[in-house]
Backbone as numpy.savetxt, mean C-alpha at the origin, in Angstrom:
# Nx Ny Nz CAx CAy CAz Cx Cy Cz
31.98 15.47 -48.17 31.76 16.41 -47.09 30.48 17.21 -47.33
30.30 17.60 -48.60 29.14 18.39 -48.92 27.85 17.57 -48.75
27.90 16.30 -49.13 26.70 15.47 -49.01 26.38 15.19 -47.54
27.41 15.07 -46.70 27.17 14.86 -45.26 26.52 16.08 -44.64
26.94 17.27 -45.06 26.35 18.51 -44.55 24.89 18.61 -45.00
24.63 18.24 -46.26 23.27 18.30 -46.78 22.38 17.30 -46.03
22.89 16.13 -45.75 22.13 15.12 -45.01 21.82 15.59 -43.60
22.79 16.19 -42.95 22.57 16.71 -41.60 21.54 17.82 -41.62
21.58 18.69 -42.62 20.60 19.76 -42.73 19.20 19.21 -42.95
19.08 18.21 -43.83 17.77 17.60 -44.07 17.22 16.92 -42.82
18.09 16.27 -42.06 17.65 15.63 -40.82 17.14 16.64 -39.82
17.84 17.76 -39.71 17.41 18.81 -38.77 16.09 19.40 -39.19
15.90 19.62 -40.48 14.64 20.18 -40.96 13.49 19.22 -40.75
13.74 17.94 -40.93 12.66 16.97 -40.77 12.25 16.82 -39.30
13.16 17.07 -38.38 12.81 16.98 -36.96 11.87 18.08 -36.53
11.98 19.23 -37.14 11.13 20.34 -36.72 9.76 20.29 -37.37
9.57 19.47 -38.38 8.27 19.35 -39.04 7.34 18.53 -38.16
6.15 19.01 -37.99 5.18 18.26 -37.22 3.79 18.52 -37.77
2.97 17.56 -37.64 1.59 17.69 -38.09 0.71 17.03 -37.05
-0.52 17.51 -36.95 -1.44 16.90 -36.01 -1.83 15.51 -36.49
-1.96 14.60 -35.58 -2.32 13.23 -35.92 -3.79 13.03 -35.62
-4.51 12.50 -36.62 -5.95 12.29 -36.48 -6.28 10.82 -36.60
-7.31 10.43 -35.89 -7.77 9.04 -35.92 -9.20 9.06 -36.45
-9.49 8.18 -37.40 -10.84 8.09 -37.94 -11.14 6.67 -38.37
-12.42 6.35 -38.44 -12.88 5.01 -38.78 -13.66 5.11 -40.09
-13.33 4.22 -41.04 -14.05 4.24 -42.32 -15.35 3.47 -42.20
-16.09 3.39 -43.31 -17.41 2.74 -43.29 -17.34 1.24 -43.05
-16.17 0.63 -43.26 -15.98 -0.80 -43.00 -15.57 -1.08 -41.56
-15.38 -0.05 -40.75 -15.00 -0.23 -39.35 -13.50 -0.29 -39.14
-12.72 0.01 -40.14 -11.27 -0.03 -40.03 -10.76 1.31 -39.51
-9.83 1.26 -38.55 -9.29 2.47 -37.94 -8.10 2.94 -38.76
-8.08 4.25 -39.06 -7.00 4.87 -39.82 -6.40 6.01 -39.02
-5.09 6.21 -39.16 -4.39 7.34 -38.57 -3.75 8.13 -39.70
-3.94 9.42 -39.72 -3.32 10.25 -40.75 -3.23 11.68 -40.28
-2.44 12.48 -41.01 -2.34 13.89 -40.66 -3.40 14.71 -41.38
-4.02 14.15 -42.39 -5.09 14.86 -43.09 -6.32 13.96 -43.12
-7.35 14.29 -42.35 -8.54 13.44 -42.30 -9.40 13.62 -43.54
-10.20 12.62 -43.88 -11.10 12.76 -45.01 -12.30 13.63 -44.62
-12.95 14.17 -45.60 -14.12 15.00 -45.30 -15.31 14.11 -44.98
-16.11 14.54 -44.06 -17.32 13.81 -43.71 -17.13 12.70 -42.70
-15.92 12.36 -42.32 -15.69 11.29 -41.35 -15.59 11.89 -39.95
-15.97 11.11 -38.97 -15.84 11.56 -37.58 -14.37 11.42 -37.19
-13.74 12.53 -36.91 -12.30 12.56 -36.67 -12.04 12.82 -35.20
-11.07 12.10 -34.67 -10.65 12.25 -33.28 -9.18 12.64 -33.28
-8.82 13.70 -32.61 -7.43 14.14 -32.57 -6.65 13.29 -31.58
-5.45 12.87 -31.98 -4.61 12.04 -31.13 -3.64 12.93 -30.40
-3.43 12.64 -29.17 -2.56 13.44 -28.29 -1.12 13.42 -28.78
-0.46 14.56 -28.69 0.94 14.69 -29.07 1.81 14.16 -27.93
2.45 13.02 -28.14 3.24 12.43 -27.06 4.71 12.77 -27.15
5.13 13.46 -28.21 6.54 13.79 -28.36 6.94 14.98 -27.52
5.98 15.82 -27.16 6.30 17.00 -26.39 6.59 18.19 -27.27
6.71 17.98 -28.59 6.95 19.09 -29.50 5.67 19.88 -29.66
5.83 21.14 -29.80 4.68 21.99 -30.04 3.97 22.40 -28.77
4.41 21.95 -27.61 3.78 22.39 -26.37 4.29 23.78 -26.06
3.37 24.66 -25.80 3.76 26.03 -25.54 4.07 26.25 -24.07
3.44 25.50 -23.21 3.69 25.65 -21.78 3.67 24.27 -21.14
4.10 24.24 -19.90 4.13 22.98 -19.18 2.71 22.53 -18.87
2.49 21.24 -18.70 1.15 20.75 -18.33 0.69 21.39 -17.03
-0.61 21.38 -16.82 -1.18 22.04 -15.64 -0.71 21.41 -14.35
-0.46 20.09 -14.35 -0.08 19.42 -13.11 1.42 19.51 -12.84
2.16 20.13 -13.73 3.61 20.25 -13.55 3.90 21.47 -12.69
4.74 21.31 -11.73 5.19 22.44 -10.94 6.69 22.31 -10.74
7.36 23.38 -10.98 8.81 23.33 -10.83 9.14 23.48 -9.35
9.77 22.48 -8.81 10.14 22.49 -7.39 11.64 22.49 -7.30
12.11 23.12 -6.28 13.55 23.15 -6.10 14.03 21.81 -5.56
15.30 21.62 -5.62 15.89 20.36 -5.14 15.56 20.14 -3.68
15.63 21.19 -2.88 15.37 21.03 -1.44 13.91 20.67 -1.18
12.98 21.21 -1.98 11.58 20.85 -1.81 11.34 19.39 -2.17
11.93 18.94 -3.27 11.77 17.54 -3.66 12.42 16.62 -2.63
13.57 17.02 -2.11 14.25 16.22 -1.08 13.41 16.14 0.19
12.79 17.27 0.57 11.93 17.29 1.75 10.72 16.37 1.56
10.12 16.40 0.36 8.99 15.51 0.09 9.40 14.05 0.13
10.57 13.76 -0.41 11.08 12.39 -0.40 11.32 11.92 1.04
11.93 12.78 1.85 12.18 12.42 3.26 10.87 12.23 4.01
9.88 13.07 3.71 8.58 12.94 4.37 7.93 11.61 3.98
8.00 11.25 2.70 7.42 9.99 2.25 8.14 8.80 2.89
9.45 8.89 3.00 10.21 7.81 3.66 9.81 7.68 5.12
9.66 8.83 5.81 9.28 8.81 7.22 7.89 8.21 7.39
6.95 8.58 6.51 5.60 8.02 6.61 5.61 6.52 6.36
6.42 6.07 5.43 6.52 4.64 5.15 7.12 3.91 6.34
8.12 4.51 6.96 8.75 3.91 8.14 7.76 3.82 9.29
7.00 4.89 9.51 6.01 4.89 10.59 4.92 3.85 10.34
4.50 3.73 9.09 3.48 2.73 8.76 4.02 1.32 9.00
5.28 1.11 8.66 5.89 -0.20 8.88 5.99 -0.51 10.37
6.41 0.49 11.16 6.52 0.29 12.61 5.14 0.04 13.22
4.12 0.75 12.75 2.76 0.56 13.26 2.28 -0.84 12.95
2.56 -1.30 11.75 2.17 -2.66 11.36 2.88 -3.70 12.22
4.16 -3.47 12.50 4.92 -4.41 13.34 4.35 -4.43 14.76
4.00 -3.25 15.29 3.41 -3.18 16.64 2.08 -3.92 16.68
1.24 -3.72 15.65 -0.06 -4.38 15.63 0.10 -5.90 15.53
1.07 -6.34 14.76 1.32 -7.78 14.65 1.78 -8.34 15.98
2.67 -7.62 16.67 3.16 -8.07 17.97 2.01 -8.12 18.99
1.13 -7.13 18.95 -0.01 -7.11 19.87 -0.95 -8.29 19.59
-1.16 -8.59 18.31 -2.02 -9.72 17.97 -1.41 -11.04 18.45
-0.10 -11.18 18.30 0.57 -12.40 18.78 0.47 -12.51 20.30
0.68 -11.40 20.99 0.60 -11.42 22.46 -0.82 -11.76 22.91
-1.80 -11.17 22.24 -3.20 -11.45 22.60 -3.53 -12.93 22.34
-3.01 -13.48 21.27 -3.23 -14.89 20.95 -2.63 -15.79 22.03
-1.41 -15.45 22.47 -0.77 -16.24 23.53 -1.54 -16.11 24.84
-1.97 -14.89 25.17 -2.74 -14.69 26.40 -4.05 -15.47 26.34
-4.66 -15.53 25.18 -5.90 -16.30 25.03 -5.64 -17.78 25.28
-4.58 -18.31 24.72 -4.26 -19.73 24.90 -4.00 -20.04 26.38
-3.27 -19.18 27.05 -2.98 -19.38 28.48 -4.27 -19.30 29.30
-5.11 -18.31 29.00 -6.36 -18.15 29.75 -7.27 -19.36 29.56
-7.36 -19.87 28.35 -8.20 -21.05 28.10 -7.65 -22.28 28.81
-6.33 -22.42 28.82 -5.72 -23.56 29.51 -5.99 -23.48 31.02
-5.87 -22.29 31.59 -6.17 -22.11 33.01 -7.63 -22.43 33.31
-8.53 -21.96 32.46 -9.95 -22.24 32.65 -10.23 -23.73 32.54
-9.61 -24.40 31.55 -9.80 -25.83 31.39 -9.32 -26.59 32.63
-8.17 -26.19 33.17 -7.64 -26.86 34.35 -8.55 -26.66 35.56
-9.09 -25.45 35.72 -9.97 -25.18 36.85 -11.31 -25.90 36.70
-11.81 -26.02 35.47 -13.10 -26.68 35.26 -12.99 -28.20 35.29
-11.78 -28.72 35.19 -11.62 -30.18 35.13 -11.98 -30.85 36.46
-11.92 -30.12 37.55 -12.29 -30.70 38.85 -11.13 -31.38 39.55
-9.96 -31.40 38.92 -8.80 -32.03 39.57 -8.36 -31.16 40.74
-7.67 -31.79 41.68 -7.17 -31.03 42.83 -5.98 -30.19 42.38
-6.06 -28.91 42.68 -5.01 -27.98 42.28 -4.20 -27.58 43.49
-2.92 -27.42 43.24 -1.99 -27.09 44.32 -1.39 -25.72 44.04
-1.24 -24.93 45.10 -0.49 -23.68 45.01 0.59 -23.73 46.08
1.51 -22.84 45.96 2.60 -22.76 46.93 2.54 -21.41 47.59
2.68 -21.41 48.92 2.65 -20.15 49.65 4.04 -19.52 49.65
4.18 -18.41 50.36 5.46 -17.68 50.37 6.59 -18.46 51.02
6.29 -19.44 51.82 7.32 -20.28 52.44 7.69 -21.46 51.53
6.97 -21.61 50.43 7.25 -22.71 49.52 6.52 -23.99 49.86
5.56 -23.90 50.75 4.81 -25.10 51.16 3.59 -25.28 50.25
3.25 -26.56 50.02 2.10 -26.91 49.20 0.81 -26.57 49.93
-0.15 -26.09 49.14 -1.46 -25.82 49.69 -2.49 -26.14 48.62
-3.45 -26.98 48.94 -4.50 -27.34 47.99 -5.57 -26.25 47.98
-6.13 -25.99 46.80 -7.17 -24.98 46.68 -8.47 -25.52 47.27
-9.11 -24.68 48.09 -10.42 -25.07 48.58 -11.48 -24.57 47.60
-12.75 -24.86 47.86 -13.81 -24.54 46.92 -13.96 -23.04 46.69
-13.80 -22.24 47.71 -13.95 -20.78 47.57 -12.83 -20.22 46.69
-11.57 -20.66 46.91 -10.45 -20.20 46.08 -10.64 -20.66 44.63
-11.09 -21.90 44.48 -11.30 -22.43 43.13 -12.35 -21.60 42.40
-13.45 -21.28 43.07 -14.53 -20.50 42.46 -14.04 -19.10 42.09
-13.25 -18.48 42.97 -12.70 -17.15 42.71 -11.77 -17.20 41.49
-10.89 -18.18 41.43 -9.97 -18.32 40.30 -10.72 -18.68 39.02
-11.77 -19.44 39.14 -12.58 -19.81 37.98 -13.23 -18.56 37.37
-13.76 -17.69 38.22 -14.37 -16.44 37.73 -13.33 -15.54 37.06
-12.16 -15.43 37.66 -11.11 -14.59 37.05 -10.59 -15.22 35.76
-10.58 -16.54 35.67 -10.15 -17.20 34.43 -11.17 -16.97 33.32
-12.46 -16.99 33.65 -13.50 -16.70 32.67 -13.40 -15.27 32.17
-13.12 -14.34 33.08 -12.94 -12.94 32.67 -11.72 -12.79 31.77
-10.65 -13.51 32.06 -9.45 -13.45 31.24 -9.72 -14.00 29.84
-10.51 -15.05 29.74 -10.86 -15.60 28.43 -11.70 -14.58 27.65
-12.68 -13.94 28.32 -13.48 -12.91 27.67 -12.61 -11.75 27.19
-11.66 -11.33 28.01 -10.83 -10.18 27.68 -9.83 -10.47 26.56
-9.30 -11.68 26.52 -8.21 -11.97 25.58 -8.63 -12.73 24.33
-9.78 -13.36 24.34 -10.21 -14.15 23.19 -11.39 -13.46 22.52
-11.46 -13.58 21.23 -12.55 -12.93 20.48 -13.80 -13.74 20.53
């Protein structure tokens, strides 16, 4: 029992001991780490990563309440959701524009082919396009290709 108490005491004492860690390079180019640097060597202090010995919180640390952190998290989620929705809208618009371009090019190709084109009037009767109608539709098809295709 006594030895266990002594061991526990020694462990606790060793945890509180700390020394600064230094990094230095000898004349052969070998890197050394020690708590006591040699004299005359260029010594670089190594950052304390254990957190022991820090007297105050780092400059970038700010204590925020739970509600503030929750509000920031909700805001980040909302921004991510909006960005996702915007991306989906842009993708849908690109697909629609691509389809409109394909349709406009097909219409232009059909009008430029010179084949006889038929339309149907409100009574459902066939009517062949005359030259003036064909020219008017050809101009509007060219404008549609310009508007929808890059």
